[in-house]
C-alpha positions in Angstrom: 135.5 70.3 121.8 135.2 74.0 122.8 137.0 76.5 120.6 139.5 78.6 122.5 139.4 82.3 122.2 142.8 83.4 121.0 144.6 86.0 123.1 145.2 89.4 121.5 148.8 89.9 120.4 151.0 91.1 123.2 152.3 94.1 121.2 148.8 95.3 120.5 148.0 95.1 124.2 151.2 96.9 125.1 150.4 99.6 122.6 146.8 100.0 123.9 146.3 99.3 127.6 142.6 99.6 127.1 142.3 97.0 124.4 140.3 94.5 126.4 137.8 97.2 127.2 137.5 98.2 123.5 137.2 94.6 122.5 134.4 94.0 125.0 132.5 97.1 123.6 133.0 95.9 120.0 131.6 92.5 120.9 128.6 94.0 122.8 127.5 96.2 119.9 123.9 95.7 118.7 122.9 96.0 115.1 121.5 99.3 113.9 117.8 100.0 114.2 115.4 102.5 112.6 111.8 103.5 113.3 109.2 104.3 110.7 106.4 106.4 112.2 103.0 106.4 110.5 100.3 108.8 111.4 97.3 109.5 109.2 96.2 112.6 111.2 97.6 115.7 109.4 96.2 118.0 112.1 98.2 116.3 114.8 101.4 116.3 112.7 100.9 120.0 112.0 100.2 120.8 115.6 103.4 119.0 116.7 105.5 120.7 114.1 104.1 124.1 115.0 104.7 123.4 118.7 108.3 122.3 118.0 108.9 125.5 116.0 107.4 127.7 118.7 109.3 125.9 121.5 112.6 126.5 119.7 111.8 130.2 119.3 110.9 130.5 123.0 114.0 128.6 124.0 116.2 130.8 121.9 114.6 133.9 123.3 115.1 132.6 126.9 118.7 131.7 126.3 119.5 135.2 124.9 117.6 136.8 127.8 118.4 134.8 130.9 117.2 137.4 133.3 113.9 137.9 131.6 111.4 136.0 133.8 108.6 136.4 131.1 110.9 134.8 128.5 111.8 132.0 130.9 108.1 131.4 131.6 107.2 131.4 127.9 110.0 128.9 127.2 108.6 126.6 129.9 105.0 127.0 128.6 106.2 126.3 125.1 108.0 123.1 126.2 104.8 121.9 127.9 102.7 122.6 124.8 105.3 120.7 122.7 105.2 117.8 125.1 101.4 117.7 125.0 101.3 117.9 121.2 104.0 115.2 120.9 102.1 113.0 123.3 98.9 113.4 121.2 100.9 112.6 118.0 102.5 109.6 119.6 99.2 108.3 120.7 97.8 108.4 117.2 100.9 107.2 115.4 102.0 103.7 114.7 105.7 103.0 114.9 107.4 100.1 113.1 110.9 99.2 114.2 113.5 97.6 112.0 116.9 96.1 112.8 119.8 95.3 110.4 120.1 91.6 109.7 123.4 89.9 110.3 125.6 90.5 107.2 125.5 86.9 106.0 121.7 86.7 106.3 121.3 90.0 104.3 123.7 88.7 101.6 121.8 85.4 101.4 118.6 87.3 101.0 120.0 89.4 98.2 121.4 86.3 96.4 118.0 84.5 96.7 116.3 87.4 94.9 118.4 88.2 91.8 117.1 91.0 89.5 115.1 90.2 86.4 116.9 91.0 83.1 115.0 94.3 82.9 115.8 95.2 86.6 119.5 94.4 86.0 119.5 96.7 83.0 118.2 99.5 85.3 121.1 98.8 87.8 119.2 96.8 90.4 121.3 94.3 92.4 118.2 92.4 93.5 114.5 91.9 92.7 112.7 94.4 94.9 109.3 92.9 94.0 110.1 89.5 95.4 112.5 90.5 98.2 110.7 93.5 99.7 108.0 91.6 101.8 110.6 89.1 103.0 113.1 91.8 104.0 110.4 93.8 105.7 109.3 90.8 107.8 112.9 89.6 108.5 114.1 93.1 109.6 111.0 93.9 111.6 111.4 94.0 115.4 107.6 93.8 115.6 105.6 90.7 114.7 105.2 91.8 111.1 104.8 88.9 108.7 105.6 88.5 105.0 101.9 88.4 104.4 101.3 91.6 106.3 104.1 93.3 104.4 102.9 92.1 101.0 99.4 93.3 101.8 100.6 96.7 102.8 102.8 97.0 99.7 99.8 96.1 97.6 97.3 98.3 99.3 99.2 101.4 100.4 100.1 104.3 98.0 103.4 104.0 96.1 105.1 106.6 98.3 104.0 104.9 101.5 105.0 101.4 100.2 108.4 102.9 99.2 108.8 104.3 102.7 108.1 100.9 104.2 110.7 99.2 102.0 113.1 102.0 102.4 113.0 101.7 106.2 113.8 97.9 106.1 116.5 98.5 103.5 118.0 101.6 104.9 118.8 99.9 108.3 120.8 97.3 106.4 123.0 100.2 105.1 123.2 102.2 108.4 126.7 103.2 109.2 127.5 104.2 112.8 131.2 104.4 112.3 133.5 107.4 111.6 136.7 106.8 109.8 139.0 109.4 111.3 142.5 110.4 110.6 145.4 109.9 113.1 
């Protein structure tokens, strides 16, 4: 037996003629995603940051002097240098992508990894030691396994491991809504 989709209340449709369109958009939403970019080449990161700064300066100068052909040319050249520096950085970097789990899956994961007594005393709602590699693998849009995640967490520095866990956890808490006033 196929479940019927109930029709929206007639008064709601009358109050908002575009309800069907809104509902379609709500049903078509995708879960939030975040990207963690990893690059070990500090020179490339500095070059891209410098190019970004110089491009913004040149752009600002060009905007305040629209008739200055030299300023316009400098802005164009700075944009090209930024594009090249960013391309070099992108080539050297590794990007890991994470997507929020469906709400019930995330809650089940939290429940499956209760905090130790010590962790609960520190305010933890879950055991990060046991949950982190599983969450990282489950949230990853790349073929990242629990074993890979556990190895990275064991081998990388504390800060880098924390950034990996944070990316997988942060996307679970991503909020793309705005509660406005009428």
